[in-house]
C-alpha positions as CSV (number, residue, x, y, z in Angstrom):
1,M,53.8,-76.8,-81.8
2,H,51.2,-76.4,-84.5
3,N,50.2,-72.9,-85.3
4,A,46.7,-73.3,-86.6
5,Q,45.2,-70.4,-88.5
6,P,41.5,-70.1,-89.3
7,P,40.7,-71.5,-92.7
8,A,40.8,-68.9,-95.5
9,R,37.4,-67.8,-96.6
10,R,36.4,-68.1,-100.2
11,T,37.1,-65.1,-102.4
12,V,34.2,-62.7,-102.5
13,V,34.1,-59.6,-104.7
14,V,32.2,-56.7,-103.1
15,D,30.9,-54.0,-105.4
16,I,30.3,-51.4,-102.7
17,E,28.3,-49.1,-105.0
18,R,25.9,-52.0,-105.9
19,E,25.6,-52.8,-102.2
20,R,24.9,-49.2,-101.3
21,D,22.1,-49.1,-104.0
22,Y,20.7,-52.4,-102.7
23,W,20.5,-51.1,-99.1
24,R,19.1,-47.7,-100.2
25,Q,16.1,-49.7,-101.5
26,H,15.9,-52.0,-98.5
27,Y,17.1,-50.2,-95.3
28,Q,13.6,-49.2,-94.4
29,D,13.0,-52.9,-93.3
30,L,16.0,-52.7,-90.9
31,P,15.7,-52.0,-87.1
32,R,15.2,-48.3,-86.2
33,A,15.2,-47.1,-89.9
34,R,12.7,-44.4,-88.9
35,A,14.8,-43.3,-86.0
36,M,17.8,-42.9,-88.3
37,R,15.8,-40.6,-90.5
38,S,17.9,-41.0,-93.6
39,F,19.8,-43.6,-95.6
40,A,23.0,-41.6,-95.3
41,R,22.9,-42.1,-91.5
42,Y,22.0,-45.8,-91.8
43,W,24.7,-46.3,-94.4
44,Q,27.3,-45.5,-91.6
45,V,26.1,-48.6,-89.8
46,L,25.8,-50.8,-92.9
47,S,29.2,-49.8,-94.3
48,A,30.8,-50.7,-90.9
49,A,29.9,-54.3,-91.6
50,Y,31.5,-54.1,-95.1
51,D,34.6,-52.4,-93.5
52,V,35.0,-55.3,-91.1
53,F,34.6,-57.9,-93.9
54,L,37.1,-56.2,-96.2
55,N,39.7,-55.2,-93.6
56,H,39.6,-58.4,-91.5
57,P,39.6,-61.1,-94.2
58,R,40.3,-64.0,-91.7
59,A,37.5,-62.9,-89.2
60,D,34.7,-65.3,-88.8
61,A,31.2,-64.1,-88.1
62,E,31.6,-64.0,-84.4
63,E,34.9,-62.0,-84.5
64,G,33.4,-59.8,-87.3
65,L,30.4,-59.0,-85.1
66,H,32.7,-58.1,-82.2
67,L,34.6,-55.7,-84.4
68,F,31.4,-54.3,-85.9
69,L,29.9,-53.5,-82.5
70,Q,33.0,-51.4,-81.8
71,R,32.8,-49.2,-84.9
72,E,32.0,-45.6,-84.2
73,G,29.1,-45.5,-86.7
74,V,27.4,-48.4,-84.9
75,R,28.1,-47.0,-81.4
76,A,26.8,-43.6,-82.4
77,S,23.6,-45.0,-83.8
78,P,20.3,-45.5,-81.9
79,L,20.5,-49.3,-82.4
80,T,20.5,-51.5,-79.4
81,E,23.1,-54.2,-79.3
82,T,20.4,-56.8,-80.3
83,E,19.4,-54.6,-83.2
84,A,23.0,-54.0,-84.3
85,R,23.6,-57.8,-84.2
86,D,20.5,-58.3,-86.5
87,V,21.8,-55.7,-89.0
88,F,25.3,-57.2,-88.9
89,G,23.8,-60.7,-89.5
90,R,21.8,-59.5,-92.5
91,V,24.8,-57.7,-94.1
92,W,27.2,-60.6,-93.4
93,S,24.7,-63.1,-94.8
94,R,24.3,-61.0,-97.9
95,I,28.1,-60.8,-98.4
96,Q,28.4,-64.5,-97.9
97,G,25.5,-65.2,-100.3
98,T,23.5,-67.1,-97.6
99,P,20.0,-66.5,-96.2
100,A,19.9,-64.1,-93.3
101,P,19.4,-65.8,-89.9
């Protein structure tokens, strides 16, 4: 029986401080930024995507999204599931170095 594993993804180095600085400058363009009232609160959502990426290195985007939606910071936010999917897609695309969907 063949035990197929997902292909390993390419090595990506994530400078979390640089990412935090980037999002501090751009989070206002994300869904419900005004409702979050501060970058510190939005960072809980954004960092959840990085957490999934770093702690689940074999996860593809679909599995990563599923894990992201379960994170406490995401669930406690005012984001709808559709909005959370959008945020995840933007962060995941940034990590991957591809244009956001």
